[in-house]
N, C-alpha and C positions, 0 to 999 in steps of 0.2 A: 192402361199401361200394357205393353208390350212384351212377348218374352224374351224375357234377358234384359230388361231392363228393370232398374229398383230406386226405391225413392223411402228415406227416412225424415219423417215429417216432423221431427222435432218436438219443439212445443207453438209449430205455426198453425194457421188456420188451411185450409184447403177448401175454398167456396164453390162447388161445381157447378151452383145456377141452376140446379133440376134438372142437371144430364148425369146421364150414367156413370158409373165409376165398374171398370172391366178389368181385373185384375189379372193379367197372363206373366208379370213377372213376379217380384218380391216388395210388397207395402209393407215399411213398419211407420201404424198411427201414434208410437213414443208417445208422447202426455200432449198430441194435438189434438186438434178439431177438426174432422173432417164434415160439411156440412151440407145441406142441401142439397143430396145426393137423391137423383129420382130411383133408379134400381143400383142396388150392387151385385155384380156379379162375379166368384172366383173360379175362374178356369182352370180346364185340368192343365196341372204343372204349374198353376199359381198359388201365392206367398200372401196370404194377410195376418199382421203381426198386430192383435190388438194393443197391446202395452200397458199404457195408464189412459191410451186415447177415448175420445169420445167419435163415436161416428154416430151420425142423424142422416136418417133416410125416410122419405115417402111412399116409397112403392116396394117393389121384390126384395128379397134378399135372396141369391141360389149359391152355393155353396158345392163345386165338384172341385175342388183343391184341397188347399189346406189352410185351415184356419186355426189359429191361436189366440183364445180370448184374451191370455194376462190378465188384465186387472180392468181391462177397457169394459166399456158400455156400449151396447148398439141401443139405438133410441126409433121407434117408428113414431114419428110424427106428423100432423096434419100438415097441407099445402102439395104446391107443384101439381095442381089439381087431379090428386091422387085421393079418392074414396078407398079402396080397397089395397092390400099388400098383403105379398105371399111368400113362407117360408118354402123353401124347397132343399133338400140334399140335408144331410144330420151334422149338426153344430153343437159346440159347445162352448157356451157363454157365461160370461164372468157375472155380467148383471145385462139383464132383458128388459129392454120398455117398452110399453105402447100406451101413447097415450093422445086423447081425441077430445076435441071441446065442439067438432060440428059431426059425430057420428062416423067408425071409419070399421071396416071390413078386413079382420087379420085372419087370415089363410093357412093353416096347418100342412103340408103335404100328408097325404094317406100312407100312413103305413111307416114313416119316418118317426125318429124320437130328436126332440129338441131339448137340450139337456141345460140348467141355469144351475151354477156354486156358487154364489154370492145372494145376489134378489132380481125378482121377477116381482117389475112394477106393470100391470097392467089398470088402466081405467078410462071409462067416458065419462060422459055427463049426464045426467036425469034429464030426458029427454034425448039423449045424443049417445046412445049404449055404444062400447066398444063390441063387435062380433067379434066371438071366436069358433071358426068354421075348420072343417075340413075341407082338401080338394076333390073330394068324393064324399057327396052324399049319401050318410047313412055309414059311412068307413071311418073308425076311428085314427084321428093322428095323437101323439104322446110326446106328451110334457114332464120333463124329469126335471122336478125340484129339489135340489137339494143346501139351498139357502135361506133367506130370509123372502118373505111378499109382504107386498100391497095390493087389494086390488078392491074395486067401486063399478058400479053400476057395469056391468055387463052381460050377455047374451051369448051363452055357451052349449056348444052342442057338437057331437063328433067327436069328444077331446076325452084323452084317459089321464089322469094325472097318475106318474107311475112310482114318483120319489115320494118325498112330501104331501100329505092331503096338500090340497090349493081350494080357497074360500073364494066364493064366487065374490061374495063382499055388499057395501051395502047400495040395496038396488037395484040388483042384479037379476037376471031371468036365467032358470035352466028349462033349455029346450030338448035335454035330453040326450042320450048316450053317454054322460060322465062319471064315469067310471073315475072315484077318487079324488071328484070335487064336492064342495060339504058348505052350508049357509050355516052361518052362524063362525065363530073364531076357531079356527084348528090350529095343534102347535105346529113349531116351525121344526120341529127335530124329524131329519131324516129315517125313513123305512129303518135302516140296518142301527139307527140311535134308537128307534121304539123296541125292536129285537130285541136289543144291548139290555136296554131298563125291563123289560118282560123277563129276561133271562135270571139279572138279579135281583128281581121281584120274588124269582120262584127259587131263587138258590136263597134267600132270606128266610121263605115260609119253613122250606128244608131244616134249615139250623134251628129257627124255630121249635119246628115240632120234633127233632132231635133234643134239644135241650129241656124239654115239657116231658119226654118216656123216666127219667132217671127217679122223677117227683111221683110219679103215678108206681114207679115199680115199689118206690119206698113204702105209698101208702096201702100197697098191696101186703109188702111184709107187716107193717103194723097190724093188721088187721086180723095175720094168721098169728 
């Protein structure tokens, strides 16, 4: 889509047949489906509106323009002969999904932060894990989860969860440098919510301590 061009998908389907989607103009996914994209690139000056739509791609996501997630979904899927996909540029997603049944490598750009507001879903299968890696070995990429999560059969390395803690999930492997990730169930409460809860508990403790002091002074006066 060239500079100055615009398209509102409405509730339609745009099947790209494993070709690239390059957005230099304005594209609104509306409530439609953009299917079988190979790579998606938002060029400088380009604008992609997620709205209520779903965008499915097998390869790379590159954001050098403007991306408004709305309430839409970006989904990395198997197909188009792509065994790996890279996220570059910083984006804020409503729902981010990556699911594989054949095994896939999902690469996050080192030093960049991808934010997920509503739902993060990452899943491979037994024997075919979804590998999470940084674009530079040994240097962390950042994943900021503010919403819910569903994870299973992952192999994670060089990725830091900087919002809510992220569970590795069933059948997963920790390959190192994974601050903020955890085995077992983790709360879906964002960091700000956890801090608020801690402050509330401290306030409750202070109030209880204050309520207990008159009783101690009363006992002292009785002893005298």
